[in-house]
N, C-alpha and C positions, 0 to 999 in steps of 0.2 A: 052760286058755282056748281049747285049739282048740275044745270044744264052744261056749263062749259065743260066740266068733268066728262060728263055723260057724251056731249059731242064726238071726239074721237073716235068712242068706242062703237057708236054708231056709225060713222062713216067708212070708219072699217068693215065691219058687217055688210053696210051695202056695198062697199067695192067689191066684194065677196060673190054679192049675191048676183049683180051684174056680170061679173067673170063667170058664176056658174052656167047663166043665161045666155052668156054668149056660145057656148057650147052649142048649141041648137042654131047656129046662125053656118051659112054657107062658108062666111069669112072665115070663121073662128073655126071649122072644119079643116079648112086648107093650112090655117095656122097650127094646127096640132101636127098636121103630115110635115109641114115643113121642119120641124124639130128634128123628124125624124129621117126627112127626106131630102129634096134637093138643095134646100138651103141650109138648113143644118148638118143633117146627115147623120145625127148620133146615134138613132135606132139601126141604122144600114151600117154602118160600122163596127157597131156591137156585133152583128151578125154574120161581118165581113172575119172579125175576130175570132168569132165560135168556128167558121169554117176553117180558120186556119191551124187554129187548135185540134181542130179534129183530125185534119191531112196528115201525111207522113207515115213511118213505120219507125223501130228500134232494133236495134241490134239483140238476137234471143243470144247471150253469151253462154248460158250454160247450155244450151241445142249445140251452137258451136263447138264449144268443148268437148260435148259428148262425141259428133261428128268425127273430129279431129282425131280419136283415137285409132279407127280403122287407118288414118294415112301417119301413123307415128307421131300422134300429137301437133302435126302441122295444119295449121287453118284452112285448108284449099278452098273449103266453099263454106261461104258464112250464112249464117242462119238469121232470118228476119223476121219480125213480130210486126203485125198492123196494130197502129196506135188503138188504145182500146178505147171506144166511143161514150164516155159519160157526159149527158149533158148537165151543163150547169145549172142554175137557179140564182135569180134576181128575187131580193126581196127590199123593197123601198118603204123606208118609214117616212112619210112627207109631215113635217109640221107645220100646222095650218093654223097656228094662234097668231094674235094680233102683229105681233113683232115681226112674224112671216108675212103679213099682207101683200106686200111688194113682189114675193117670190114664189108664195105658194101654188099660184095657179099655174106658173112657168112649171113647176117640176109636175103638177099633175098632166099638162100636156106631153110633158116630158115619158113620165110614165105608159100614157097612152101610146107614144110612138113607139118605146119599148116593145110593152105588149104587140104591138102589130107587127111587129121585125122579128120576134126572139120566142120560144113555143115555151118557155118557163119561165115567167115573170109574174110576181105578185105583190100588190101593192096597198097600203096603208097609211091612213092619215092619224095625225095623233094633235090631242092638246091637252084637256085633262084626263082624256080617254083613249081609247085604239079601236078604230073600227076598218073593216077591210072596205075596199072600192075597188078590188081587184074586177066582180063583174062588170058593174057599170063602166071601167075604162076599158072594159073588153067588147064591149056593145058596140057593133059597124054602124046603131045607128045615133046620130051626134045628140036627138032630142029624146031618146028613150034613157041615152047616159046622161044627159042634164037632168031629166028627173029623177032618176035614181041617186043621184049626187044631191040632190035637192032634198032626197027624204032621211041622208044621214050629215045633213049639215048644222045639225044643231051643235052650237059649240067654238063654231068656227070663228076665227077674229078674236077669240076670249085671252083667257090666261092659258098659261103652261104649265104643266106636270111633267117634266119627260122622264125620271125615274118611275113614275106610277104608272105611266102609260106602258113605258117597256117591262116593268113589272106584269100589267098585265097580258102583253105580247106573250111573253115568255111562258105564262099559265095556260093561255087560251090557244094559242097561235103557234107558236115554236115548234111544238112536240110535232105539227104536223106538216109544216110548210119549211124548216130549218134544217138540213143535214148535212154532211162532209162537204159536200159540192155546192154548197150554199155562198153566196156573197152579200151578206145582209149593208144596207147602205140607207143612212141616216142623213134625211136631207134635214137642216136646222141651222138656225144662228147661236142654239147652245143657252138661251136666256131659260134660266128653269126658276119657277118659283116653289118647288119640293125641296126637299130634303139632300143634298149632294150625296151624300153615303147611299141614298135607296137607288139612284143613278150610279152609281160606282159598284152598287151591288148587283143590280141589272144587267150591265154590260159587261160585267166576268161573268155572269152565266151564260150569256147570248154565246160572248166568246169561246166560251168552251164547246158550244154545239157547232158553229158555224165555221166554214172555211175562212171568211174574210169580215172584218167589221170595218166599216169605211164610212167616216162622217164628211160630208160634202157642204161646207158653210159658206152662204152667199157673202157674207163679209168677209171672207180671209183674204180676199187681193186688194182689201183698200189699203190704201200707204197708213202704215204706221198701224195697222190692226195686229192684234196680239190676243190669242185665246187666253184673257185673264178672269173670264165670268165664272162664276163657281159652277155651272154645268160644265162649260168646259174642261176646268180643272179635273172634274171629278170625272169626265169622259176619256182624257188623253192617255192614263195608262194602259185603257183596255184596246184601242184605236189599231189598227194594223196602219192605217192611212187617215189625214186631216189634209183634205182637198177643197179648193177653193171652187167655187160652181155659182156663182153669179150670172154667166151667160154662158153663150154655149160655146164658148172656143175652150174656157175651161173643162167642160163637160166632155169635149171630143178628147181632149188631153187625157182624161183618167179612165173613164168608163171602158173602151175598148180594152187598154191594158189590165183595166183590173180582169175582165172577162178571160181574157189568154190565162192571167195568172191565177186563173179557177183549174186549169188542168194537169 
């Protein structure tokens, strides 16, 4: 019985380390860029959305009214203000627990593609604790990125305590990386072995600090899926959006609109 029950865990962890090793392969480097480039275009679509949000101008109504006094209150000349450019920030929290083994590496590639296209992206992984992987994913050398990720890989494909991980994130990272123009994107199936109330409380605290809190669930596009697990039930009241994200088409639909909504 011990060998039978341990085998799926070892196989999951083995798949994780195999996937990490592929970061050093030229084929995988191409795959990473395809998520944000010519095939998937997610990163570039997000960059385009950021550019659209920064363009344009707004009517300066108080200034127009003041100027109209000289013409008897008739606004012959409209005054305009350039759109104030405030750089939005994306914070990705990627679940790398055992139940997410089929999707987590895909989300790491997404994080790397976004980091290549956008200036302000912070990426974290979590299982029973949370760890920053931003420096590794920003490294232009895929071999060095692989080595850096190996250093923080302990616990991957293991259990999940989402609430406790978010508590740690709120305590150690959120004061530095989350502000009023931040979209926090949690990429997880919501299966949690921790206390639901801890997850609820941690998300409520995070929601007060961030501009948007979005949960991307790779399972939610499956026929008949409903967010009935205790993790998702605890999370739903605190989310701005629950969206599917099991493939590139789903991500292309949600991420650019999210970035535009940050302005």
